[in-house]
LUMPAMI-805618 format. One line per 3 residues: number of its first residue (from 1); their letters; for each residue x, y, z of N, C-alpha, C. Coordinates in steps of 0.05 Angstrom, whole numbers. Layout:
BEGIN
NUM	a	X,Y,Z,X,Y,Z,X,Y,Z ~ ...
END
This chain:
BEGIN
1	mpr	-2327,3056,-1102,-2351,3067,-1090,-2351,3090,-1076 ~ -2365,3113,-1083,-2362,3137,-1065,-2368,3132,-1039 ~ -2360,3151,-1017,-2363,3149,-991,-2394,3144,-983
4	dei	-2413,3163,-995,-2439,3162,-986,-2450,3136,-999 ~ -2442,3124,-1019,-2456,3097,-1025,-2445,3076,-1009 ~ -2421,3077,-995,-2415,3059,-977,-2432,3062,-953
7	svl	-2438,3083,-942,-2456,3089,-921,-2486,3079,-927 ~ -2493,3079,-954,-2519,3068,-958,-2519,3038,-956 ~ -2494,3028,-966,-2494,2997,-967,-2494,2985,-941
10	lsd	-2479,3002,-922,-2478,2993,-894,-2507,2991,-884 ~ -2520,3013,-886,-2547,3018,-875,-2566,2995,-889 ~ -2564,2991,-913,-2583,2971,-923,-2577,2944,-918
13	tra	-2549,2936,-909,-2545,2914,-902,-2552,2909,-877 ~ -2550,2927,-857,-2564,2926,-832,-2591,2922,-831 ~ -2604,2935,-851,-2635,2929,-855,-2645,2904,-867
16	ghr	-2625,2885,-874,-2629,2861,-883,-2622,2857,-913 ~ -2611,2874,-926,-2600,2871,-955,-2574,2845,-950 ~ -2576,2827,-969,-2554,2808,-969,-2536,2817,-983
19	mte	-2506,2824,-973,-2485,2834,-986,-2475,2818,-1012 ~ -2472,2826,-1034,-2460,2812,-1052,-2430,2811,-1053 ~ -2417,2792,-1065,-2388,2792,-1067,-2376,2817,-1077
22	eea	-2384,2830,-1097,-2376,2856,-1106,-2376,2876,-1083 ~ -2395,2878,-1073,-2399,2898,-1052,-2380,2891,-1027 ~ -2379,2865,-1021,-2357,2858,-999,-2327,2865,-1006
25	ltl	-2323,2863,-1033,-2299,2869,-1041,-2292,2898,-1040 ~ -2312,2916,-1047,-2306,2944,-1045,-2302,2954,-1019 ~ -2317,2938,-995,-2311,2946,-967,-2280,2936,-961
28	lkv	-2271,2911,-969,-2245,2904,-963,-2224,2923,-971 ~ -2231,2939,-996,-2210,2955,-1005,-2210,2985,-991 ~ -2228,2989,-976,-2229,3015,-960,-2202,3024,-946
31	rdr	-2195,3047,-950,-2166,3052,-939,-2168,3082,-918 ~ -2192,3089,-916,-2195,3112,-901,-2211,3111,-878 ~ -2216,3132,-861,-2234,3130,-839,-2259,3115,-838
34	qvw	-2269,3109,-865,-2294,3094,-865,-2289,3067,-854 ~ -2264,3058,-852,-2256,3032,-838,-2274,3034,-813 ~ -2277,3055,-798,-2289,3054,-770,-2319,3052,-775
37	eia	-2330,3065,-798,-2357,3062,-802,-2366,3034,-808 ~ -2348,3020,-824,-2353,2993,-829,-2352,2977,-801 ~ -2333,2981,-787,-2331,2967,-759,-2355,2971,-740
40	aaa	-2368,2995,-742,-2384,3003,-727,-2413,2984,-739 ~ -2415,2982,-760,-2436,2971,-771,-2434,2941,-766 ~ -2411,2930,-769,-2406,2900,-758,-2412,2896,-731
43	dea	-2403,2916,-713,-2409,2916,-684,-2438,2912,-678 ~ -2451,2930,-692,-2483,2931,-686,-2493,2899,-696 ~ -2484,2890,-720,-2492,2863,-730,-2483,2842,-710
46	rqe	-2461,2846,-697,-2452,2825,-676,-2473,2826,-652 ~ -2477,2850,-642,-2495,2855,-621,-2521,2845,-625 ~ -2529,2844,-649,-2556,2836,-658,-2557,2803,-660
49	rag	-2537,2792,-672,-2535,2765,-678,-2526,2749,-657 ~ -2506,2757,-641,-2490,2740,-619,-2494,2753,-591 ~ -2508,2778,-583,-2509,2792,-563,-2482,2804,-550
52	etv	-2484,2808,-526,-2459,2825,-519,-2440,2807,-504 ~ -2447,2782,-500,-2428,2765,-483,-2404,2757,-502 ~ -2382,2760,-489,-2357,2749,-507,-2353,2724,-494
55	tyv	-2347,2703,-510,-2345,2675,-502,-2317,2663,-506 ~ -2306,2643,-492,-2281,2629,-497,-2287,2600,-487 ~ -2272,2584,-499,-2272,2554,-494,-2247,2545,-477
58	rnq	-2249,2532,-456,-2227,2522,-442,-2216,2498,-457 ~ -2196,2499,-474,-2187,2478,-489,-2153,2474,-489 ~ -2145,2450,-498,-2116,2449,-502,-2111,2437,-528
61	nlh	-2086,2450,-540,-2081,2435,-566,-2061,2415,-557 ~ -2065,2391,-575,-2050,2369,-570,-2035,2361,-596 ~ -2011,2367,-594,-1996,2365,-618,-1987,2333,-623
64	itn	-1987,2322,-645,-1986,2296,-652,-1956,2292,-664 ~ -1952,2305,-689,-1927,2300,-704,-1925,2328,-721 ~ -1901,2337,-723,-1897,2359,-748,-1887,2345,-774
67	ick	-1888,2321,-776,-1878,2306,-802,-1905,2309,-820 ~ -1899,2323,-844,-1924,2326,-858,-1921,2320,-888 ~ -1939,2309,-901,-1934,2305,-933,-1938,2330,-948
70	nlc	-1951,2350,-937,-1957,2372,-953,-1934,2390,-957 ~ -1922,2401,-933,-1902,2419,-933,-1910,2445,-947 ~ -1931,2458,-940,-1943,2479,-954,-1925,2505,-948
73	gfc	-1924,2520,-968,-1903,2546,-967,-1909,2565,-948 ~ -1938,2565,-937,-1945,2585,-916,-1941,2575,-888 ~ -1928,2549,-885,-1924,2539,-859,-1895,2536,-851
76	gfg	-1891,2542,-826,-1865,2540,-815,-1864,2516,-796 ~ -1886,2501,-793,-1888,2479,-775,-1880,2450,-789 ~ -1884,2446,-812,-1884,2418,-823,-1854,2413,-830
79	rka	-1851,2385,-825,-1822,2372,-830,-1826,2350,-846 ~ -1802,2344,-859,-1797,2319,-867,-1788,2300,-851 ~ -1793,2273,-851,-1785,2255,-827,-1757,2256,-822
82	tdp	-1741,2264,-840,-1712,2264,-838,-1701,2290,-827 ~ -1718,2311,-826,-1711,2340,-820,-1701,2337,-790 ~ -1684,2356,-783,-1680,2361,-756,-1704,2374,-743
85	gay	-1708,2367,-719,-1731,2372,-701,-1755,2361,-711 ~ -1758,2339,-730,-1782,2325,-734,-1788,2307,-713 ~ -1815,2305,-704,-1822,2287,-682,-1848,2276,-692
88	fhg	-1855,2254,-674,-1881,2235,-678,-1884,2227,-647 ~ -1905,2235,-636,-1911,2225,-606,-1929,2202,-611 ~ -1922,2183,-597,-1933,2157,-595,-1954,2157,-571
91	ree	-1969,2134,-567,-1987,2132,-551,-1982,2143,-524 ~ -1960,2136,-511,-1950,2141,-485,-1954,2174,-482 ~ -1938,2186,-503,-1938,2217,-495,-1964,2228,-505
94	ver	-1979,2217,-521,-2006,2230,-526,-2026,2226,-502 ~ -2021,2205,-491,-2038,2198,-462,-2028,2216,-442 ~ -2004,2219,-438,-1993,2240,-420,-2006,2267,-425
97	rac	-2006,2276,-447,-2017,2304,-454,-2047,2304,-450 ~ -2062,2284,-454,-2088,2281,-451,-2091,2284,-419 ~ -2077,2270,-403,-2084,2270,-375,-2076,2300,-366
100	lar	-2057,2311,-377,-2052,2342,-366,-2078,2356,-374 ~ -2090,2351,-399,-2114,2368,-407,-2134,2361,-385 ~ -2136,2335,-381,-2159,2330,-358,-2156,2343,-332
103	drg	-2129,2347,-325,-2122,2359,-299,-2130,2385,-302 ~ -2127,2397,-327,-2131,2425,-326,-2162,2434,-332 ~ -2181,2412,-332,-2206,2418,-335,-2217,2428,-362
106	vse	-2208,2419,-383,-2213,2432,-407,-2239,2412,-420 ~ -2252,2426,-434,-2276,2417,-448,-2273,2410,-477 ~ -2249,2414,-488,-2242,2410,-511,-2213,2407,-515
109	vcf	-2209,2382,-529,-2176,2378,-540,-2177,2380,-566 ~ -2155,2398,-581,-2153,2401,-606,-2127,2389,-617 ~ -2132,2373,-635,-2107,2359,-646,-2096,2381,-666
112	lsg	-2069,2384,-663,-2054,2399,-682,-2032,2379,-694 ~ -2033,2374,-718,-2017,2352,-727,-2011,2364,-761 ~ -1983,2353,-769,-1980,2351,-795,-1995,2325,-809
115	vhp	-2000,2322,-834,-2013,2300,-847,-1991,2281,-851 ~ -1985,2266,-834,-1963,2246,-832,-1969,2224,-858 ~ -1949,2222,-878,-1954,2208,-898,-1963,2177,-892
118	dfd	-1958,2167,-868,-1964,2136,-860,-1992,2136,-851 ~ -2004,2160,-846,-2029,2156,-828,-2051,2142,-850 ~ -2067,2127,-835,-2092,2120,-848,-2116,2122,-828
121	vts	-2139,2113,-838,-2160,2113,-818,-2157,2104,-792 ~ -2143,2080,-790,-2138,2066,-768,-2125,2083,-750 ~ -2103,2097,-760,-2084,2115,-746,-2099,2141,-728
124	yee	-2121,2148,-744,-2137,2169,-734,-2154,2161,-713 ~ -2169,2135,-717,-2182,2121,-695,-2169,2116,-670 ~ -2144,2108,-674,-2127,2100,-649,-2123,2124,-632
127	mig	-2112,2148,-646,-2108,2171,-630,-2130,2185,-619 ~ -2153,2186,-629,-2176,2196,-622,-2184,2178,-601 ~ -2182,2154,-600,-2193,2134,-578,-2176,2134,-553
130	wvh	-2147,2142,-558,-2130,2146,-537,-2138,2169,-518 ~ -2145,2190,-531,-2155,2216,-516,-2183,2213,-505 ~ -2201,2199,-521,-2227,2197,-513,-2231,2181,-489
133	ail	-2214,2159,-485,-2215,2143,-462,-2211,2156,-437 ~ -2191,2178,-436,-2184,2193,-415,-2203,2218,-411 ~ -2210,2228,-433,-2232,2250,-431,-2255,2247,-443
136	pda	-2274,2227,-434,-2293,2216,-449,-2316,2242,-453 ~ -2315,2260,-437,-2337,2284,-438,-2328,2308,-453 ~ -2300,2305,-461,-2292,2330,-477,-2297,2325,-504
139	dih	-2297,2351,-519,-2302,2348,-547,-2277,2347,-558 ~ -2270,2327,-576,-2245,2320,-588,-2245,2334,-618 ~ -2231,2356,-622,-2236,2371,-643,-2213,2364,-661
142	tcs	-2220,2353,-683,-2194,2341,-700,-2204,2337,-727 ~ -2182,2332,-746,-2184,2321,-770,-2197,2343,-791 ~ -2179,2353,-808,-2194,2374,-830,-2201,2357,-853
145	pee	-2218,2368,-869,-2223,2353,-895,-2200,2342,-908 ~ -2176,2357,-909,-2153,2347,-919,-2146,2318,-909 ~ -2147,2316,-880,-2139,2294,-868,-2160,2269,-870
148	vaf	-2184,2277,-869,-2206,2257,-879,-2201,2246,-907 ~ -2198,2264,-924,-2195,2257,-955,-2169,2237,-956 ~ -2145,2241,-944,-2121,2226,-944,-2127,2203,-930
151	aae	-2138,2200,-904,-2147,2175,-893,-2161,2159,-911 ~ -2177,2170,-926,-2196,2154,-944,-2182,2140,-967 ~ -2163,2158,-978,-2146,2148,-998,-2128,2128,-991
154	rsg	-2114,2128,-966,-2096,2108,-956,-2113,2085,-948 ~ -2137,2085,-936,-2149,2062,-929,-2166,2048,-948 ~ -2168,2061,-973,-2189,2049,-995,-2217,2049,-985
157	ist	-2223,2071,-977,-2255,2072,-967,-2262,2100,-974 ~ -2291,2105,-972,-2303,2131,-978,-2295,2153,-954 ~ -2297,2176,-962,-2296,2195,-937,-2318,2194,-921
160	kev	-2341,2189,-927,-2363,2184,-910,-2357,2163,-887 ~ -2346,2141,-899,-2338,2117,-882,-2316,2129,-863 ~ -2298,2142,-872,-2277,2155,-852,-2292,2172,-832
163	lkr	-2309,2186,-838,-2324,2203,-820,-2341,2185,-797 ~ -2356,2169,-810,-2368,2149,-793,-2351,2136,-773 ~ -2330,2127,-780,-2308,2110,-762,-2295,2127,-742
166	lra	-2288,2152,-749,-2279,2172,-733,-2297,2180,-711 ~ -2324,2185,-718,-2345,2190,-698,-2348,2170,-679 ~ -2347,2143,-687,-2351,2119,-669,-2326,2120,-651
169	agl	-2302,2129,-660,-2279,2128,-642,-2279,2151,-621 ~ -2295,2172,-623,-2297,2191,-605,-2292,2222,-616 ~ -2290,2225,-638,-2291,2250,-655,-2316,2266,-644
172	gtl	-2311,2290,-638,-2333,2308,-629,-2339,2328,-654 ~ -2324,2346,-659,-2325,2363,-682,-2304,2360,-701 ~ -2308,2372,-728,-2285,2368,-744,-2275,2396,-749
175	qgt	-2248,2397,-752,-2233,2422,-760,-2241,2428,-788 ~ -2247,2456,-790,-2250,2467,-813,-2227,2484,-825 ~ -2203,2467,-818,-2179,2478,-828,-2172,2464,-853
178	aae	-2148,2471,-862,-2139,2463,-890,-2154,2477,-912 ~ -2171,2496,-907,-2186,2512,-924,-2164,2535,-934 ~ -2149,2547,-918,-2132,2571,-926,-2151,2587,-947
181	ilv	-2146,2586,-971,-2163,2605,-990,-2174,2583,-1009 ~ -2202,2585,-1009,-2217,2565,-1025,-2219,2574,-1054 ~ -2199,2581,-1068,-2196,2586,-1096,-2169,2570,-1106
184	dev	-2180,2553,-1127,-2156,2534,-1135,-2132,2546,-1147 ~ -2134,2569,-1159,-2111,2585,-1166,-2096,2591,-1147 ~ -2104,2601,-1126,-2085,2609,-1100,-2074,2583,-1089
187	rqv	-2091,2563,-1083,-2081,2538,-1073,-2058,2524,-1087 ~ -2058,2526,-1112,-2037,2516,-1128,-2007,2526,-1121 ~ -2010,2552,-1111,-1984,2565,-1102,-1979,2560,-1075
190	icp	-1999,2563,-1057,-1994,2563,-1029,-1994,2535,-1017 ~ -2014,2515,-1028,-2013,2491,-1015,-2020,2467,-1036 ~ -2002,2465,-1061,-2011,2447,-1081,-2014,2420,-1077
193	rkv	-2009,2411,-1051,-2011,2380,-1043,-2034,2373,-1032 ~ -2050,2396,-1023,-2076,2391,-1009,-2099,2386,-1028 ~ -2120,2381,-1017,-2144,2377,-1032,-2154,2401,-1044
196	dta	-2167,2400,-1065,-2180,2422,-1082,-2202,2436,-1066 ~ -2213,2457,-1079,-2237,2468,-1064,-2260,2452,-1066 ~ -2266,2439,-1090,-2289,2420,-1088,-2288,2397,-1068
199	twv	-2264,2387,-1067,-2261,2364,-1046,-2265,2374,-1017 ~ -2256,2398,-1008,-2258,2407,-987,-2289,2410,-982 ~ -2301,2425,-998,-2331,2432,-996,-2345,2403,-995
202	rvi	-2336,2384,-1009,-2356,2359,-1010,-2348,2346,-980 ~ -2326,2345,-971,-2322,2331,-943,-2335,2345,-920 ~ -2328,2372,-919,-2347,2389,-897,-2374,2387,-901
205	tea	-2384,2385,-925,-2414,2380,-927,-2424,2351,-918 ~ -2408,2331,-923,-2412,2306,-916,-2416,2302,-882 ~ -2396,2315,-874,-2396,2316,-842,-2417,2331,-833
208	hqm	-2426,2355,-842,-2449,2367,-830,-2474,2354,-835 ~ -2477,2342,-860,-2501,2325,-862,-2504,2299,-845 ~ -2481,2290,-833,-2482,2270,-815,-2483,2279,-787
211	gir	-2487,2307,-783,-2490,2317,-756,-2464,2323,-740 ~ -2441,2322,-760,-2416,2331,-744,-2412,2360,-749 ~ -2411,2377,-733,-2407,2405,-737,-2378,2410,-739
214	sta	-2375,2436,-751,-2343,2439,-755,-2342,2471,-752 ~ -2317,2479,-750,-2310,2508,-755,-2306,2514,-781 ~ -2304,2542,-790,-2295,2550,-817,-2274,2565,-811
217	tim	-2256,2568,-828,-2231,2583,-827,-2225,2598,-853 ~ -2209,2620,-855,-2195,2633,-874,-2168,2640,-865 ~ -2147,2632,-882,-2120,2639,-875,-2115,2661,-899
220	ygs	-2111,2688,-889,-2108,2707,-907,-2088,2728,-904 ~ -2074,2737,-922,-2052,2756,-923,-2028,2744,-935 ~ -2024,2725,-946,-2000,2711,-961,-2001,2719,-990
223	yes	-2012,2705,-1008,-2010,2709,-1036,-2037,2719,-1053 ~ -2058,2713,-1038,-2084,2719,-1051,-2090,2751,-1050 ~ -2108,2755,-1068,-2122,2783,-1072,-2145,2784,-1053
226	ead	-2154,2810,-1051,-2179,2816,-1036,-2204,2800,-1047 ~ -2201,2800,-1076,-2227,2783,-1091,-2224,2754,-1080 ~ -2200,2741,-1077,-2200,2715,-1071,-2211,2712,-1044
229	rvr	-2206,2731,-1023,-2216,2730,-997,-2246,2730,-998 ~ -2256,2746,-1014,-2284,2749,-1014,-2297,2721,-1028 ~ -2287,2712,-1048,-2294,2687,-1062,-2295,2663,-1040
232	hlg	-2272,2662,-1025,-2272,2645,-1003,-2300,2646,-983 ~ -2306,2674,-972,-2324,2676,-956,-2349,2668,-973 ~ -2351,2672,-998,-2374,2665,-1013,-2379,2634,-1007
235	vlr	-2358,2616,-1014,-2360,2592,-1012,-2370,2581,-983 ~ -2357,2594,-965,-2369,2586,-938,-2402,2593,-933 ~ -2407,2616,-941,-2435,2624,-941,-2453,2607,-955
238	evq	-2444,2595,-976,-2461,2574,-992,-2465,2550,-978 ~ -2442,2539,-968,-2446,2516,-951,-2460,2518,-928 ~ -2459,2539,-912,-2475,2544,-888,-2505,2549,-897
241	drt	-2510,2560,-918,-2540,2561,-930,-2551,2533,-931 ~ -2535,2513,-940,-2543,2486,-946,-2542,2467,-920 ~ -2526,2474,-903,-2521,2452,-879,-2526,2463,-852
244	hgf	-2519,2492,-849,-2518,2505,-825,-2501,2490,-802 ~ -2478,2479,-815,-2463,2463,-797,-2438,2477,-783 ~ -2432,2499,-793,-2408,2511,-782,-2416,2526,-754
247	tel	-2402,2523,-738,-2402,2537,-713,-2396,2564,-706 ~ -2372,2570,-720,-2362,2598,-726,-2347,2603,-750 ~ -2336,2625,-754,-2314,2632,-773,-2288,2639,-758
250	vpl	-2262,2630,-766,-2242,2636,-752,-2223,2649,-769 ~ -2219,2674,-774,-2202,2687,-795,-2172,2682,-778 ~ -2155,2673,-799,-2127,2669,-789,-2107,2683,-806
253	pfi	-2100,2708,-797,-2078,2719,-811,-2050,2704,-816 ~ -2044,2710,-839,-2016,2696,-843,-1994,2704,-829 ~ -1978,2687,-816,-1957,2691,-799,-1933,2687,-818
256	htn	-1916,2706,-827,-1901,2703,-847,-1868,2694,-839 ~ -1861,2701,-819,-1833,2706,-816,-1817,2683,-821 ~ -1823,2655,-816,-1808,2632,-819,-1818,2615,-841
259	tpl	-1833,2626,-858,-1848,2608,-877,-1833,2612,-906 ~ -1829,2584,-920,-1821,2587,-943,-1835,2604,-966 ~ -1857,2610,-966,-1868,2630,-985,-1858,2657,-983
262	yka	-1855,2666,-958,-1844,2692,-952,-1814,2694,-959 ~ -1798,2672,-950,-1770,2674,-956,-1764,2673,-986 ~ -1783,2659,-1005,-1781,2660,-1033,-1787,2682,-1046
265	gia	-1797,2705,-1028,-1810,2729,-1043,-1835,2725,-1053 ~ -1852,2701,-1051,-1876,2700,-1063,-1903,2713,-1046 ~ -1899,2711,-1021,-1916,2722,-1002,-1911,2748,-990
268	rpg	-1929,2764,-981,-1926,2790,-971,-1922,2780,-939 ~ -1912,2805,-928,-1904,2800,-896,-1929,2800,-880 ~ -1946,2786,-886,-1972,2782,-870,-1989,2808,-875
271	ttg	-2009,2811,-855,-2029,2829,-859,-2024,2856,-841 ~ -2038,2877,-848,-2035,2901,-831,-2062,2902,-814 ~ -2061,2922,-794,-2084,2919,-781,-2109,2930,-794
274	red	-2103,2946,-809,-2130,2955,-829,-2142,2928,-842 ~ -2127,2912,-854,-2138,2886,-866,-2148,2868,-845 ~ -2141,2867,-820,-2150,2851,-800,-2178,2858,-794
277	llm	-2174,2885,-788,-2203,2899,-777,-2222,2897,-802 ~ -2216,2901,-823,-2234,2896,-847,-2247,2866,-851 ~ -2223,2849,-847,-2237,2824,-848,-2255,2813,-830
280	fsv	-2254,2821,-807,-2269,2817,-781,-2295,2825,-789 ~ -2295,2854,-799,-2321,2867,-798,-2336,2862,-825 ~ -2320,2857,-846,-2335,2849,-873,-2345,2819,-871
283	arl	-2330,2802,-855,-2340,2774,-851,-2365,2776,-838 ~ -2369,2794,-815,-2388,2792,-798,-2417,2803,-815 ~ -2412,2823,-833,-2433,2834,-848,-2438,2815,-873
286	fld	-2422,2804,-884,-2428,2789,-909,-2436,2761,-899 ~ -2427,2750,-878,-2434,2722,-868,-2461,2720,-856 ~ -2482,2727,-864,-2507,2733,-850,-2519,2708,-838
289	nfe	-2506,2689,-844,-2515,2660,-835,-2498,2648,-812 ~ -2479,2662,-804,-2459,2656,-782,-2467,2671,-757 ~ -2468,2659,-734,-2477,2670,-708,-2448,2684,-692
292	niq	-2426,2665,-700,-2402,2671,-686,-2380,2674,-703 ~ -2363,2696,-696,-2338,2700,-709,-2318,2700,-685 ~ -2296,2686,-689,-2274,2681,-667,-2248,2702,-676
295	isw	-2238,2709,-658,-2215,2725,-663,-2191,2712,-648 ~ -2170,2706,-667,-2145,2689,-663,-2123,2708,-647 ~ -2127,2711,-619,-2114,2724,-603,-2079,2717,-605
298	gkv	-2078,2695,-609,-2049,2687,-617,-2036,2693,-637 ~ -2053,2700,-659,-2042,2709,-687,-2044,2743,-689 ~ -2063,2756,-674,-2064,2784,-676,-2053,2797,-655
301	gtr	-2050,2783,-630,-2042,2798,-606,-2066,2808,-590 ~ -2063,2811,-566,-2088,2816,-548,-2102,2844,-552 ~ -2083,2862,-558,-2093,2890,-562,-2109,2895,-589
304	laq	-2102,2880,-612,-2120,2879,-635,-2143,2862,-635 ~ -2138,2838,-613,-2162,2825,-607,-2183,2843,-594 ~ -2174,2857,-577,-2193,2875,-566,-2210,2892,-587
307	lgl	-2194,2904,-602,-2210,2921,-625,-2228,2902,-642 ~ -2218,2877,-646,-2234,2859,-665,-2261,2856,-648 ~ -2260,2856,-622,-2288,2853,-611,-2306,2876,-612
310	mag	-2296,2899,-623,-2314,2920,-629,-2314,2923,-660 ~ -2309,2902,-675,-2311,2902,-707,-2326,2876,-714 ~ -2341,2864,-701,-2356,2844,-710,-2352,2817,-693
313	cnd	-2325,2815,-677,-2324,2788,-669,-2337,2786,-641 ~ -2339,2763,-633,-2356,2757,-607,-2340,2734,-587 ~ -2322,2721,-599,-2309,2699,-585,-2278,2703,-589
316	lgg	-2266,2692,-563,-2239,2697,-562,-2222,2670,-564 ~ -2236,2652,-577,-2225,2624,-581,-2219,2607,-555 ~ -2196,2597,-555,-2190,2582,-532,-2167,2586,-516
319	tmf	-2165,2573,-492,-2141,2576,-476,-2117,2569,-489 ~ -2119,2548,-503,-2097,2530,-521,-2077,2518,-506 ~ -2060,2533,-487,-2039,2521,-474,-2013,2518,-488
322	dde	-2016,2513,-515,-1994,2506,-532,-2002,2512,-562 ~ -1988,2524,-578,-1993,2530,-608,-1966,2528,-620 ~ -1953,2506,-628,-1929,2504,-641,-1933,2512,-673
325	vst	-1959,2510,-683,-1958,2517,-710,-1957,2547,-713 ~ -1965,2566,-696,-1963,2594,-699,-1936,2600,-690 ~ -1926,2590,-664,-1899,2601,-656,-1875,2594,-677
328	dag	-1878,2568,-689,-1860,2558,-709,-1859,2575,-733 ~ -1881,2590,-739,-1885,2607,-763,-1874,2636,-754 ~ -1872,2643,-729,-1857,2666,-721,-1875,2683,-697
331	aed	-1900,2672,-694,-1916,2687,-676,-1906,2687,-649 ~ -1909,2707,-630,-1895,2708,-605,-1920,2707,-587 ~ -1919,2696,-565,-1940,2694,-540,-1966,2686,-554
334	ady	-1961,2660,-568,-1987,2650,-577,-1992,2621,-562 ~ -1982,2617,-542,-1986,2591,-528,-2008,2590,-510 ~ -2015,2612,-494,-2034,2608,-469,-2047,2638,-464
337	ldp	-2071,2636,-461,-2082,2663,-452,-2101,2654,-427 ~ -2093,2665,-408,-2111,2657,-383,-2138,2674,-382 ~ -2157,2659,-373,-2186,2673,-372,-2185,2700,-359
340	sam	-2167,2704,-339,-2168,2728,-322,-2154,2752,-346 ~ -2139,2745,-363,-2129,2763,-382,-2149,2771,-404 ~ -2168,2750,-407,-2189,2749,-427,-2211,2773,-415
343	rri	-2214,2768,-385,-2235,2782,-372,-2224,2812,-373 ~ -2200,2820,-368,-2191,2844,-370,-2194,2857,-395 ~ -2191,2844,-417,-2197,2854,-441,-2228,2864,-446
346	ted	-2246,2843,-438,-2278,2845,-440,-2287,2866,-422 ~ -2280,2867,-398,-2287,2887,-378,-2280,2911,-384 ~ -2259,2918,-395,-2249,2944,-407,-2270,2955,-430
349	lgr	-2286,2937,-444,-2305,2943,-465,-2333,2945,-449 ~ -2335,2937,-425,-2364,2939,-410,-2378,2912,-421 ~ -2362,2889,-425,-2380,2864,-438,-2374,2842,-417
352	plr	-2390,2825,-414,-2386,2802,-398,-2369,2778,-415 ~ -2353,2763,-398,-2340,2742,-407,-2355,2717,-397 ~ -2357,2693,-415,-2370,2669,-410,-2353,2648,-419
355	qrt	-2350,2628,-406,-2340,2601,-417,-2364,2587,-433 ~ -2354,2575,-452,-2372,2560,-471,-2360,2533,-477 ~ -2380,2515,-489,-2370,2489,-498,-2361,2493,-531
358	tly	-2352,2473,-540,-2344,2475,-569,-2371,2483,-588 ~ -2393,2476,-579,-2417,2480,-593,-2431,2510,-589 ~ -2415,2525,-568,-2428,2550,-560,-2448,2548,-540
361	eli	-2447,2526,-523,-2466,2526,-502,-2453,2536,-478 ~ -2468,2557,-467,-2450,2570,-439,-2449,2550,-416 ~ -2428,2558,-403,-2421,2544,-381,-2424,2556,-359
END
């Protein structure tokens, strides 16, 4: 698409035109200084849809186990039970970490866990219940559609019944993870043991229809094409049109260093800065039914995170305190970001920083 046509597309989109997947693909492929024009249009859309405030949630990741049935090629975290370094935290350790989260004043606890081959719905109920008893007012953000589907299969019940039971145990919001790229040809390469696209969409839709909100994610930069990324965004936009259940989009660039896909020569060495900025910007412009786009500072670093706040993003995610998934894959300094460091980033842009809840209510 010629440069002037891209400018017209951006102007039309800002005026209310709903971008097509073909148009979004054109923008994702831009390689010259029009990247900045796209980012500027996305920043205007951010200002209009989400305002000037940059938000964050005071949360803590709580790791359960790195033993996983899936062992996806893009992941450096998962282990077999017999592998060196494999762990599974029982009730005492989970409760200890929950008490630590309580002492830190968090409003959200995010479970990070492999999909243990022995887990069923009772396993998830128990773990959620342990934490909920210690942090009754915190949002327990856990269980991807993959985990819900596996618990249903292992327990011989429907995914709707799993969701009902997890909510009764204390589940607050569902994790929109295990999405990676919602294109089955790609999933067969990067995560063949995970649920297919239709199952992911069905479970997340069931959750939304039950009033359980969720994040939406995209893990990009491994094996997929730009067209696959756009199709993924299209799937998310279609679900959001129907349910309005996604709280935000979280773009997650592939961290390649210690992953089997990269070591086998199947995946690229992650994303470039251009790709990251275009993902933030095009997602903001294409996902016209999303209010919030979060930037994963633990995966892109704080400097690119700041640029992302000028390219469509309005949220810095969470304090986290711990992120073994990213660090095991090779990311550095992905464990904790103090709100004072976040404030330095936002004040440099002349924008206010506010703490929020999981559902984006300002605190």
